[in-house]
C-alpha positions as CSV (number, residue, x, y, z in Angstrom):
1,X,29.9,15.2,-0.2
2,X,26.2,15.6,1.4
3,X,26.2,14.8,4.9
4,X,23.3,12.8,7.4
5,X,20.6,14.1,7.6
6,X,18.8,15.0,4.1
7,X,15.2,14.9,3.8
8,X,14.0,13.0,1.3
9,X,11.7,14.5,-1.7
10,X,8.4,13.2,-1.2
11,X,5.1,12.6,-2.7
12,X,1.6,13.8,-2.9
13,X,-1.0,11.4,-3.5
14,X,-3.2,11.2,-6.0
15,X,-6.1,8.8,-7.3
16,X,-5.1,8.6,-11.2
17,X,-2.1,9.2,-13.4
18,X,-1.7,12.4,-14.2
19,X,-1.8,14.5,-17.4
20,X,1.4,14.6,-19.5
21,X,2.0,18.1,-18.6
22,X,1.6,18.3,-14.6
23,X,5.1,18.2,-14.0
24,X,8.3,20.3,-15.8
25,X,9.7,18.5,-18.7
26,X,7.3,15.9,-18.8
27,X,6.4,12.9,-17.2
28,X,8.8,9.5,-16.0
29,X,7.1,7.3,-13.8
30,X,9.1,4.9,-11.4
31,X,7.3,1.4,-9.6
32,X,6.7,2.0,-6.0
33,X,7.7,-1.3,-4.2
34,X,6.5,-1.8,-0.7
35,X,9.7,-0.8,1.5
36,X,10.9,1.6,3.7
37,X,12.4,5.2,2.2
38,X,15.9,5.4,2.8
39,X,19.1,7.5,1.9
40,X,22.2,5.5,1.7
41,X,25.7,7.8,2.5
42,X,28.2,5.3,0.9
43,X,31.9,5.6,-0.4
44,X,35.0,3.6,0.6
45,X,35.4,2.9,3.7
46,X,32.3,4.9,4.7
47,X,28.8,4.1,4.8
48,X,25.4,5.5,7.1
49,X,21.7,4.4,6.4
50,X,19.4,7.4,7.1
51,X,15.6,6.2,7.2
52,X,13.0,8.8,5.7
53,X,12.6,10.1,9.1
54,X,16.3,10.6,9.8
55,X,16.6,7.4,12.0
56,X,20.6,5.6,11.6
57,X,19.3,2.3,10.2
58,X,22.8,1.0,9.7
59,X,23.3,-1.3,12.6
60,X,20.0,-2.9,11.0
61,X,21.0,-3.5,7.9
62,X,24.6,-4.7,8.2
63,X,24.6,-6.1,4.4
64,X,23.6,-2.7,3.5
65,X,26.3,-0.7,5.1
66,X,28.9,-3.1,4.7
67,X,28.1,-3.2,0.6
68,X,28.5,1.2,0.8
69,X,31.8,0.8,2.0
70,X,32.8,-1.5,-0.3
71,X,31.8,1.0,-3.3
72,X,34.7,2.2,-5.3
73,X,33.4,5.9,-5.4
74,X,31.5,8.1,-2.7
75,X,27.8,8.2,-3.1
76,X,24.7,9.4,-2.2
77,X,21.6,7.3,-3.5
78,X,17.7,7.4,-2.8
79,X,16.2,4.3,-2.7
80,X,13.4,1.8,-1.0
81,X,14.6,-0.7,1.1
82,X,13.0,-4.4,0.8
83,X,12.7,-8.4,1.7
84,X,11.6,-10.5,-0.8
85,X,10.4,-13.9,0.5
86,X,9.1,-16.6,-2.3
87,X,9.1,-14.1,-5.5
88,X,7.2,-11.2,-3.7
89,X,8.2,-8.2,-1.1
90,X,7.7,-8.9,2.2
91,X,6.8,-5.8,4.1
92,X,6.1,-7.7,7.7
93,X,9.6,-9.2,7.4
94,X,11.4,-5.8,6.6
95,X,9.6,-4.5,10.2
96,X,11.2,-7.6,12.1
97,X,14.6,-6.9,10.0
98,X,14.3,-3.2,11.4
99,X,13.4,-3.7,15.1
100,X,17.0,-6.2,15.1
101,X,20.5,-4.7,16.3
102,X,23.8,-6.4,17.0
103,X,24.2,-10.6,16.8
104,X,20.3,-10.5,15.8
105,X,20.8,-8.1,13.0
106,X,24.0,-10.1,11.6
107,X,21.7,-13.0,11.6
108,X,19.0,-11.7,9.9
109,X,21.0,-10.5,7.3
110,X,22.0,-14.0,6.1
111,X,18.6,-15.2,6.4
112,X,16.3,-12.7,5.0
113,X,19.1,-10.1,3.0
114,X,17.4,-6.9,1.9
115,X,18.1,-4.8,-1.0
116,X,18.4,-1.4,-1.6
117,X,16.1,-0.5,-4.5
118,X,18.0,2.9,-6.1
119,X,15.6,5.7,-7.9
120,X,17.9,8.4,-7.3
121,X,21.6,9.5,-7.0
122,X,22.1,13.1,-4.8
123,X,25.8,13.3,-4.7
124,X,29.1,12.0,-6.6
125,X,32.9,12.7,-6.1
126,X,32.1,15.4,-8.3
127,X,29.7,17.4,-5.9
128,X,26.3,17.3,-5.0
129,X,23.3,16.8,-7.9
130,X,20.2,18.4,-5.8
131,X,20.0,21.1,-9.0
132,X,20.6,19.1,-12.2
133,X,17.3,17.6,-13.6
134,X,16.0,14.2,-13.0
135,X,16.4,13.1,-16.7
136,X,20.2,13.5,-16.0
137,X,20.3,11.8,-12.6
138,X,18.8,8.7,-14.2
139,X,21.1,8.7,-16.9
140,X,24.1,9.1,-14.2
141,X,22.3,6.6,-12.4
142,X,21.7,3.6,-14.8
143,X,25.5,4.0,-16.0
144,X,26.7,3.3,-12.1
145,X,24.7,0.3,-13.0
146,X,26.2,-0.5,-16.0
147,X,29.3,0.2,-15.5
148,X,29.1,-2.2,-12.3
149,X,29.9,0.4,-10.3
150,X,26.5,-0.8,-8.5
151,X,25.9,-4.1,-7.8
152,X,23.8,-6.8,-5.5
153,X,22.2,-5.9,-2.6
154,X,21.4,-2.5,-4.8
155,X,19.0,-2.8,-7.8
156,X,17.8,-0.8,-10.3
157,X,14.2,1.1,-9.7
158,X,12.2,0.2,-13.3
159,X,11.2,3.0,-15.2
160,X,9.6,4.3,-18.7
161,X,8.2,7.3,-19.8
162,X,5.4,4.7,-21.4
163,X,2.3,5.4,-20.0
164,X,0.9,2.4,-21.3
165,X,3.7,0.4,-19.2
166,X,2.7,2.6,-16.4
167,X,-0.6,2.3,-16.1
168,X,0.0,-1.9,-16.5
169,X,2.2,-1.4,-13.6
170,X,-1.0,-0.4,-11.6
171,X,-2.8,-4.2,-12.5
172,X,-3.0,-4.9,-8.8
173,X,-1.6,-8.6,-9.4
174,X,1.7,-6.5,-9.5
175,X,0.3,-5.6,-5.8
176,X,0.8,-9.3,-4.9
177,X,4.0,-8.8,-6.1
178,X,4.6,-6.3,-3.7
179,X,4.3,-3.0,-6.2
180,X,1.7,-0.6,-4.4
181,X,2.1,1.5,-7.8
182,X,3.8,4.2,-9.7
183,X,5.9,7.1,-8.5
184,X,5.2,10.0,-11.3
185,X,8.5,12.3,-11.4
186,X,9.0,15.3,-14.6
187,X,12.2,14.7,-16.6
188,X,13.2,18.8,-16.0
189,X,12.6,18.7,-12.2
190,X,15.6,19.3,-9.2
191,X,15.9,17.5,-6.3
192,X,14.1,19.2,-3.8
193,X,14.6,17.6,-0.4
194,X,11.2,17.7,2.0
195,X,9.3,18.9,-0.4
196,X,6.1,16.8,-2.1
197,X,6.9,17.7,-5.5
198,X,6.3,14.1,-7.1
199,X,3.2,12.3,-7.8
200,X,2.2,8.9,-6.1
201,X,-0.8,6.5,-7.5
202,X,-1.5,3.8,-5.6
203,X,-2.9,0.0,-7.3
204,X,-6.4,-0.4,-6.1
205,X,-8.0,-3.5,-5.2
206,X,-11.8,-4.0,-4.3
207,X,-13.8,-6.8,-3.5
208,X,-17.6,-6.8,-3.0
209,X,-19.6,-8.8,-0.6
210,X,-22.9,-9.6,0.9
211,X,-23.5,-10.5,4.4
212,X,-26.6,-11.9,6.2
213,X,-27.3,-12.4,9.7
214,X,-30.7,-13.2,11.8
215,X,-31.5,-12.9,15.7
216,X,-33.4,-15.4,17.6
217,X,-33.5,-19.0,15.6
218,X,-32.8,-19.5,11.9
219,X,-36.0,-21.6,11.4
220,X,-38.3,-18.5,12.4
221,X,-36.2,-15.7,12.6
222,X,-36.8,-12.1,14.9
223,X,-35.1,-10.2,12.7
224,X,-32.9,-11.0,9.1
225,X,-30.5,-8.4,8.1
226,X,-27.9,-8.2,5.4
227,X,-25.2,-5.7,4.3
228,X,-23.6,-5.1,1.4
229,X,-20.3,-4.0,0.8
230,X,-17.6,-2.3,-1.4
231,X,-14.3,-2.5,0.1
232,X,-10.8,-0.5,-1.8
233,X,-7.8,-2.4,0.0
234,X,-5.2,0.2,-1.0
235,X,-6.5,3.1,0.6
236,X,-8.2,0.8,4.0
237,X,-11.5,3.0,3.0
238,X,-15.3,1.1,2.5
239,X,-19.2,1.8,1.6
240,X,-21.8,-0.1,2.3
241,X,-25.1,0.0,3.4
242,X,-27.5,-2.2,5.9
243,X,-31.5,-3.4,5.5
244,X,-33.6,-4.8,8.0
245,X,-36.1,-7.1,6.8
246,X,-40.1,-6.0,7.4
247,X,-42.3,-8.6,8.8
248,X,-44.7,-10.4,7.0
249,X,-47.7,-8.5,7.7
250,X,-46.2,-5.2,6.8
251,X,-45.0,-3.5,9.9
252,X,-41.2,-2.5,10.3
253,X,-39.1,-4.8,12.1
254,X,-36.4,-3.2,14.3
255,X,-32.7,-2.9,13.3
256,X,-30.5,-5.3,15.4
257,X,-28.8,-3.2,18.0
258,X,-25.4,-5.0,16.6
259,X,-25.8,-3.9,13.2
260,X,-26.4,-0.2,14.3
261,X,-23.6,-0.1,16.3
262,X,-21.2,-1.5,13.2
263,X,-19.7,0.2,10.6
264,X,-21.0,-0.3,6.9
265,X,-19.7,-3.5,6.1
266,X,-18.6,-4.7,9.0
267,X,-20.0,-8.0,10.8
268,X,-21.3,-7.7,14.2
269,X,-22.1,-10.8,16.9
270,X,-25.0,-12.0,16.5
271,X,-26.8,-14.3,19.4
272,X,-26.2,-18.0,19.7
273,X,-29.2,-20.3,17.6
274,X,-31.8,-20.7,19.7
275,X,-31.8,-18.0,22.0
276,X,-34.3,-16.8,23.2
277,X,-35.5,-13.3,21.3
278,X,-35.7,-10.3,23.6
279,X,-37.4,-6.6,22.8
280,X,-35.1,-3.9,22.2
281,X,-34.2,-1.6,24.6
282,X,-31.5,0.4,22.8
283,X,-34.4,3.5,22.5
284,X,-33.1,3.4,18.4
285,X,-35.8,3.3,15.8
286,X,-36.7,2.2,12.3
287,X,-38.5,4.9,9.9
288,X,-41.6,3.7,7.3
289,X,-44.1,6.4,5.7
290,X,-42.8,9.0,8.0
291,X,-43.2,7.9,11.3
292,X,-40.9,6.3,13.9
293,X,-42.1,2.7,15.2
294,X,-40.3,1.1,18.5
295,X,-38.4,-2.0,18.5
296,X,-41.2,-5.1,18.7
297,X,-41.4,-8.6,18.5
298,X,-41.5,-10.2,14.7
299,X,-43.0,-12.8,12.9
300,X,-40.8,-15.0,10.7
301,X,-39.5,-13.7,7.7
302,X,-37.4,-15.0,4.9
303,X,-33.9,-14.0,4.2
304,X,-33.4,-11.5,1.0
305,X,-32.1,-12.7,-1.4
306,X,-28.3,-12.0,-2.2
307,X,-27.5,-10.1,-5.7
308,X,-25.8,-11.8,-7.9
309,X,-21.8,-10.6,-7.6
310,X,-19.4,-10.3,-10.9
311,X,-17.2,-12.7,-11.9
312,X,-13.6,-12.0,-10.9
313,X,-11.4,-10.9,-13.3
314,X,-7.5,-11.9,-12.9
315,X,-5.3,-9.3,-14.4
316,X,-1.5,-9.9,-16.1
317,X,0.7,-12.0,-13.7
318,X,3.9,-9.8,-13.1
319,X,7.4,-11.2,-13.6
320,X,8.8,-12.9,-11.2
321,X,11.7,-11.1,-10.5
322,X,11.7,-7.5,-12.4
323,X,15.3,-7.2,-13.7
324,X,16.7,-3.6,-13.1
325,X,16.4,-1.7,-16.5
326,X,16.6,1.8,-17.3
327,X,13.9,2.9,-20.0
328,X,14.6,6.7,-20.3
């Protein structure tokens, strides 16, 4: 039998689903839940729960280790630890659970029980399965659930070979339920500890906004500026642009220092309404017709009209709870 620690096989991040022949034997797709990667060494009277980095999580999740000790046969399982709250996966509560030990962990196991979503089996009583192809390991894992060798708190990770189903799992509506995206595996791939041999594609949800602000009095602003930004929640990146309005006489008004110091799309603190306008002392400048003009007071000018935003579309609602199923 394998013994801890075992480095789990990892996935390389990609922006989109790969072509069919990107991995050996064709592609299989699994849901990627929002949780902690964990390897469970279990069997009659023994259980050890290992994190991705090799840390011992056994005492933090006593309900998982207790279920592991009650198994009828020795197994080494690879999966994702999750905690569900009100029909969705709650990563914040999972983090809180991971910090508890002793009586606090036992209390948390009753009020916010964890589950292990299992997507691979690495060892059985017949010996290690690391050199077996993914398709064979998946078939054995489904059999363990069918024969009820594995039951709650163990859950079979949904998987499919249908590309259209995998694309549906990338819809942001699944992200609201706690599904981060899709992990792509080769049907003929062996399990290679520590190697980034799989592919991970995250679901992406973006939002657009236009933010406007003024310095000086609202009725007679000295400067007005606006920023338009698009933010993608999956990668945490944002891109946007910032502009300052010209004065009515056609000359450029200086950019507000707060906006220059901020990143595109961020909201900078502006002076309170009615505060007297001040001359810029930052030395920064705006360019107009190839010449540099220093900051100066400007007359009142209208704020730019905001761009119309597209109507928000809503994807299909995910099911309240994904029942364990094997589709390969």
